[in-house]
N, C-alpha and C positions, 0 to 999 in steps of 0.2 A: 809822515809826521809822528813822531813818537810820544807816547803818554808820558808825562812827568807828574808825579805826585810829590812835590817837594814843599819845604817849610814856608815858602812865601805864597802857596796857594791860599786863599781864604777859606775859612772854615765855616760851615752851616751856623746861622746865628749871628755871624758878623758880615755876611754877603750883603753888600749894599745894592748889588744889581738883581737880587731875586725879585721876581715878578713878571709882569706882562709887558712886552715890548711890541709896539705895532707901527707899521708904516702909516704915513699920513692918510691913505685912502682905506686903511683898516684891512686891506687884502692879507698881508702878511702879519701873523702873530705869534711871537716866540714867548712861551711861558718858561721862565728860568726858576726851576724848582730848587728848594733849599737842600735837596739830597744829591746835588751835582747832576741831576737829569734835567733835560728840556723837552717840551713837547710843542711842535710846531704846527699851526694851522695855515692853511692857504685857501682863501675864500670861503666857499662853504664847506670844504673839506678839513674836518677837524682831525687832529693828529695825523697830518700828512707826513710828518717825519718826527722821529723820536730818537734820542741818544743821550749822551753825556757831554758835560762840559766842564772846562777848568778855566777859572780866571786868576790871572797874575797881574797885579797892578790894575791897569786899565785895558788889559789885552784878554780876550776870550778866545778859546779854541773850542771847536765842536767836534765830536766824533758820533756820526749818526750810526744807528744799529745795523745799517746795511753796508757800512764800511767808508761812506762818504766823510770827507773831512773839510771844515771851513774854519774861518777865523774872523774876528773883527776886532774893534777897538772903540772903547767908550770915550767920548769926547764931551765934556760939559754936559754930562747927564743925556747923551744921545749916543745910540749904538749905530756905528758905522759897520755893515756887514755884507759882504759880497755885492758891493755896488748898491746896496740899499741902505735907507736911513730909517732907524726905528726909534720911536719915541716911547718913554716910560708911560704907561697907561695909569692914571690916577682915578 
């Protein structure tokens, strides 16, 4: 997967998806930061994965600092990612 930094990528300050996204059981927690970085916690393990992300429209691409890549889609304010469903934490 190639990294694209194009004009349709949302900019910090206008990112509607910045914030914490969690599975219904609270086990997986994605913190999407305004600086295009994310921090993922799993269970009691904080910062289990970290990396960068890019949002284009309702699509999100992740690039973990270890080289792992993943993607997801936001549908009706719900994040569908790698077989998981994450909800915005309010």
